[in-house]
NUPA-18267 format. One record per atom (N, C-alpha, C): residue number from 1; atom name; x, y, z. Coordinates in Angstrom, 3 decimals, decimal comma, always signed. Example, Ala and Ser with C-alpha at 12.3 -4.5 7.8 and 13.67 -1.06 7.14 Angstrom:
# residues 2
{r 1 "N" {+13,190 -5,690 +7,800}};
{r 1 "CA" {+12,300 -4,500 +7,800}};
{r 1 "C" {+13,200 -3,300 +7,800}};
{r 2 "N" {+12,850 -2,250 +7,080}};
{r 2 "CA" {+13,670 -1,060 +7,140}};
{r 2 "C" {+12,900 +0,030 +7,870}};
END
This chain:
# residues 72
{r 1 "N" {-16,908 -47,100 -28,583}};
{r 1 "CA" {-15,571 -47,435 -28,146}};
{r 1 "C" {-15,079 -46,356 -27,185}};
{r 2 "N" {-14,655 -46,765 -26,027}};
{r 2 "CA" {-14,142 -45,822 -25,039}};
{r 2 "C" {-12,695 -45,471 -25,365}};
{r 3 "N" {-12,392 -44,200 -25,259}};
{r 3 "CA" {-11,030 -43,738 -25,507}};
{r 3 "C" {-10,257 -43,726 -24,200}};
{r 4 "N" {-9,077 -44,302 -24,224}};
{r 4 "CA" {-8,235 -44,305 -23,037}};
{r 4 "C" {-7,424 -43,009 -22,979}};
{r 5 "N" {-6,854 -42,753 -21,836}};
{r 5 "CA" {-6,009 -41,568 -21,686}};
{r 5 "C" {-4,825 -41,624 -22,641}};
{r 6 "N" {-4,293 -42,810 -22,839}};
{r 6 "CA" {-3,161 -42,991 -23,757}};
{r 6 "C" {-3,569 -42,652 -25,191}};
{r 7 "N" {-4,738 -43,118 -25,590}};
{r 7 "CA" {-5,239 -42,856 -26,939}};
{r 7 "C" {-5,450 -41,357 -27,158}};
{r 8 "N" {-6,013 -40,700 -26,179}};
{r 8 "CA" {-6,257 -39,264 -26,275}};
{r 8 "C" {-4,935 -38,503 -26,337}};
{r 9 "N" {-3,975 -38,906 -25,506}};
{r 9 "CA" {-2,661 -38,255 -25,517}};
{r 9 "C" {-2,010 -38,356 -26,885}};
{r 10 "N" {-1,998 -39,565 -27,486}};
{r 10 "CA" {-1,342 -39,740 -28,784}};
{r 10 "C" {-2,100 -39,027 -29,894}};
{r 11 "N" {-3,411 -38,909 -29,778}};
{r 11 "CA" {-4,174 -38,134 -30,763}};
{r 11 "C" {-3,783 -36,657 -30,699}};
{r 12 "N" {-3,684 -36,130 -29,499}};
{r 12 "CA" {-3,295 -34,734 -29,331}};
{r 12 "C" {-1,869 -34,512 -29,822}};
{r 13 "N" {-0,975 -35,450 -29,513}};
{r 13 "CA" {+0,405 -35,342 -29,990}};
{r 13 "C" {+0,457 -35,354 -31,518}};
{r 14 "N" {-0,331 -36,219 -32,138}};
{r 14 "CA" {-0,385 -36,274 -33,594}};
{r 14 "C" {-0,918 -34,992 -34,202}};
{r 15 "N" {-1,931 -34,414 -33,572}};
{r 15 "CA" {-2,488 -33,155 -34,048}};
{r 15 "C" {-1,449 -32,045 -33,963}};
{r 16 "N" {-0,718 -31,998 -32,874}};
{r 16 "CA" {+0,309 -30,964 -32,694}};
{r 16 "C" {+1,423 -31,128 -33,726}};
{r 17 "N" {+1,889 -32,358 -33,916}};
{r 17 "CA" {+2,981 -32,605 -34,865}};
{r 17 "C" {+2,547 -32,289 -36,291}};
{r 18 "N" {+1,403 -32,806 -36,697}};
{r 18 "CA" {+0,928 -32,586 -38,070}};
{r 18 "C" {+0,542 -31,119 -38,296}};
{r 19 "N" {-0,073 -30,510 -37,306}};
{r 19 "CA" {-0,407 -29,085 -37,419}};
{r 19 "C" {+0,835 -28,223 -37,486}};
{r 20 "N" {+1,841 -28,577 -36,694}};
{r 20 "CA" {+3,110 -27,842 -36,744}};
{r 20 "C" {+3,790 -27,973 -38,093}};
{r 21 "N" {+3,768 -29,190 -38,645}};
{r 21 "CA" {+4,362 -29,405 -39,973}};
{r 21 "C" {+3,624 -28,588 -41,025}};
{r 22 "N" {+2,301 -28,554 -40,929}};
{r 22 "CA" {+1,513 -27,764 -41,873}};
{r 22 "C" {+1,771 -26,273 -41,732}};
{r 23 "N" {+1,802 -25,807 -40,500}};
{r 23 "CA" {+2,057 -24,388 -40,266}};
{r 23 "C" {+3,426 -23,945 -40,740}};
{r 24 "N" {+4,430 -24,765 -40,449}};
{r 24 "CA" {+5,784 -24,427 -40,891}};
{r 24 "C" {+5,910 -24,462 -42,412}};
{r 25 "N" {+5,258 -25,424 -43,050}};
{r 25 "CA" {+5,349 -25,491 -44,514}};
{r 25 "C" {+4,636 -24,310 -45,158}};
{r 26 "N" {+3,496 -23,905 -44,620}};
{r 26 "CA" {+2,804 -22,730 -45,146}};
{r 26 "C" {+3,630 -21,466 -44,954}};
{r 27 "N" {+4,236 -21,329 -43,797}};
{r 27 "CA" {+5,077 -20,169 -43,501}};
{r 27 "C" {+6,293 -20,149 -44,421}};
{r 28 "N" {+6,907 -21,320 -44,620}};
{r 28 "CA" {+8,067 -21,415 -45,502}};
{r 28 "C" {+7,700 -21,026 -46,934}};
{r 29 "N" {+6,576 -21,512 -47,431}};
{r 29 "CA" {+6,172 -21,210 -48,809}};
{r 29 "C" {+5,911 -19,720 -48,991}};
{r 30 "N" {+5,235 -19,110 -48,046}};
{r 30 "CA" {+4,960 -17,677 -48,122}};
{r 30 "C" {+6,273 -16,890 -48,108}};
{r 31 "N" {+7,187 -17,280 -47,256}};
{r 31 "CA" {+8,484 -16,611 -47,188}};
{r 31 "C" {+9,319 -16,825 -48,436}};
{r 32 "N" {+9,259 -18,039 -48,994}};
{r 32 "CA" {+10,053 -18,353 -50,188}};
{r 32 "C" {+9,606 -17,529 -51,390}};
{r 33 "N" {+8,320 -17,268 -51,491}};
{r 33 "CA" {+7,801 -16,473 -52,608}};
{r 33 "C" {+7,737 -14,984 -52,286}};
{r 34 "N" {+8,062 -14,611 -51,064}};
{r 34 "CA" {+8,068 -13,205 -50,679}};
{r 34 "C" {+6,683 -12,584 -50,665}};
{r 35 "N" {+5,679 -13,377 -50,325}};
{r 35 "CA" {+4,309 -12,868 -50,298}};
{r 35 "C" {+4,065 -12,053 -49,030}};
{r 36 "N" {+3,089 -11,161 -49,093}};
{r 36 "CA" {+2,761 -10,340 -47,929}};
{r 36 "C" {+1,271 -10,027 -47,939}};
{r 37 "N" {+0,781 -9,624 -46,797}};
{r 37 "CA" {-0,595 -9,174 -46,683}};
{r 37 "C" {-1,607 -10,303 -46,578}};
{r 38 "N" {-2,840 -9,964 -46,963}};
{r 38 "CA" {-3,956 -10,892 -46,864}};
{r 38 "C" {-3,723 -12,107 -47,761}};
{r 39 "N" {-3,192 -11,875 -48,960}};
{r 39 "CA" {-2,938 -12,969 -49,877}};
{r 39 "C" {-1,967 -13,973 -49,260}};
{r 40 "N" {-0,930 -13,486 -48,610}};
{r 40 "CA" {+0,041 -14,368 -47,957}};
{r 40 "C" {-0,630 -15,172 -46,845}};
{r 41 "N" {-1,513 -14,539 -46,093}};
{r 41 "CA" {-2,210 -15,245 -45,018}};
{r 41 "C" {-3,100 -16,346 -45,573}};
{r 42 "N" {-3,793 -16,058 -46,657}};
{r 42 "CA" {-4,658 -17,066 -47,270}};
{r 42 "C" {-3,850 -18,229 -47,836}};
{r 43 "N" {-2,782 -17,917 -48,551}};
{r 43 "CA" {-1,939 -18,966 -49,126}};
{r 43 "C" {-1,320 -19,809 -48,016}};
{r 44 "N" {-0,788 -19,165 -46,999}};
{r 44 "CA" {-0,177 -19,887 -45,892}};
{r 44 "C" {-1,171 -20,783 -45,169}};
{r 45 "N" {-2,380 -20,276 -44,944}};
{r 45 "CA" {-3,398 -21,064 -44,250}};
{r 45 "C" {-3,842 -22,264 -45,087}};
{r 46 "N" {-4,062 -22,050 -46,364}};
{r 46 "CA" {-4,509 -23,138 -47,231}};
{r 46 "C" {-3,430 -24,208 -47,353}};
{r 47 "N" {-2,210 -23,787 -47,625}};
{r 47 "CA" {-1,102 -24,753 -47,738}};
{r 47 "C" {-0,909 -25,488 -46,416}};
{r 48 "N" {-0,954 -24,758 -45,330}};
{r 48 "CA" {-0,783 -25,379 -44,012}};
{r 48 "C" {-1,847 -26,419 -43,714}};
{r 49 "N" {-3,095 -26,124 -44,040}};
{r 49 "CA" {-4,174 -27,076 -43,781}};
{r 49 "C" {-4,056 -28,316 -44,658}};
{r 50 "N" {-3,672 -28,123 -45,919}};
{r 50 "CA" {-3,516 -29,268 -46,823}};
{r 50 "C" {-2,374 -30,174 -46,340}};
{r 51 "N" {-1,245 -29,579 -45,981}};
{r 51 "CA" {-0,106 -30,366 -45,513}};
{r 51 "C" {-0,431 -31,053 -44,185}};
{r 52 "N" {-1,078 -30,353 -43,282}};
{r 52 "CA" {-1,437 -30,945 -41,985}};
{r 52 "C" {-2,390 -32,123 -42,169}};
{r 53 "N" {-3,371 -31,963 -43,031}};
{r 53 "CA" {-4,323 -33,048 -43,279}};
{r 53 "C" {-3,631 -34,237 -43,939}};
{r 54 "N" {-2,808 -33,956 -44,932}};
{r 54 "CA" {-2,087 -35,029 -45,612}};
{r 54 "C" {-1,164 -35,781 -44,679}};
{r 55 "N" {-0,457 -35,055 -43,832}};
{r 55 "CA" {+0,459 -35,724 -42,903}};
{r 55 "C" {-0,312 -36,516 -41,848}};
{r 56 "N" {-1,483 -36,040 -41,445}};
{r 56 "CA" {-2,323 -36,772 -40,492}};
{r 56 "C" {-2,784 -38,094 -41,104}};
{r 57 "N" {-3,201 -38,049 -42,368}};
{r 57 "CA" {-3,650 -39,266 -43,056}};
{r 57 "C" {-2,495 -40,257 -43,178}};
{r 58 "N" {-1,338 -39,777 -43,612}};
{r 58 "CA" {-0,175 -40,657 -43,772}};
{r 58 "C" {+0,225 -41,257 -42,428}};
{r 59 "N" {+0,273 -40,457 -41,391}};
{r 59 "CA" {+0,641 -40,942 -40,060}};
{r 59 "C" {-0,340 -42,007 -39,573}};
{r 60 "N" {-1,619 -41,778 -39,777}};
{r 60 "CA" {-2,641 -42,734 -39,354}};
{r 60 "C" {-2,509 -44,058 -40,101}};
{r 61 "N" {-2,313 -43,977 -41,415}};
{r 61 "CA" {-2,163 -45,204 -42,211}};
{r 61 "C" {-0,925 -45,984 -41,783}};
{r 62 "N" {+0,178 -45,289 -41,584}};
{r 62 "CA" {+1,424 -45,964 -41,180}};
{r 62 "C" {+1,252 -46,630 -39,820}};
{r 63 "N" {+0,663 -45,930 -38,859}};
{r 63 "CA" {+0,488 -46,510 -37,527}};
{r 63 "C" {-0,462 -47,700 -37,547}};
{r 64 "N" {-1,492 -47,650 -38,379}};
{r 64 "CA" {-2,409 -48,792 -38,478}};
{r 64 "C" {-1,737 -49,983 -39,149}};
{r 65 "N" {-0,925 -49,719 -40,158}};
{r 65 "CA" {-0,216 -50,826 -40,826}};
{r 65 "C" {+0,808 -51,477 -39,897}};
{r 66 "N" {+1,408 -50,681 -39,032}};
{r 66 "CA" {+2,378 -51,219 -38,075}};
{r 66 "C" {+1,700 -51,910 -36,890}};
{r 67 "N" {+0,401 -51,736 -36,774}};
{r 67 "CA" {-0,336 -52,344 -35,683}};
{r 67 "C" {-0,305 -51,558 -34,395}};
{r 68 "N" {+0,192 -50,320 -34,455}};
{r 68 "CA" {+0,259 -49,478 -33,259}};
{r 68 "C" {-1,121 -48,947 -32,906}};
{r 69 "N" {-1,895 -48,597 -33,908}};
{r 69 "CA" {-3,235 -48,058 -33,709}};
{r 69 "C" {-4,210 -48,953 -34,424}};
{r 70 "N" {-5,369 -49,161 -33,830}};
{r 70 "CA" {-6,374 -50,001 -34,451}};
{r 70 "C" {-7,530 -49,164 -34,947}};
{r 71 "N" {-8,087 -49,559 -36,087}};
{r 71 "CA" {-9,231 -48,850 -36,667}};
{r 71 "C" {-10,442 -49,008 -35,759}};
{r 72 "N" {-11,272 -47,986 -35,686}};
{r 72 "CA" {-12,469 -48,078 -34,823}};
{r 72 "C" {-13,468 -49,090 -35,328}};
END
């Protein structure tokens, strides 16, 4: 399946939005618990990746159900 410029643009936009949500949530959690150092970096990275992945999955499912994006 060939990817169009529009498809690539929306994929990149989705990655930025979901990655930003994950990064902000990890940063917020580390700040809320007052963590610092290497442990804070690990917790923030893990939480951020989990949230980013979860939001990517939810966004993909919602867009496919709405018919905006089609499964490959």
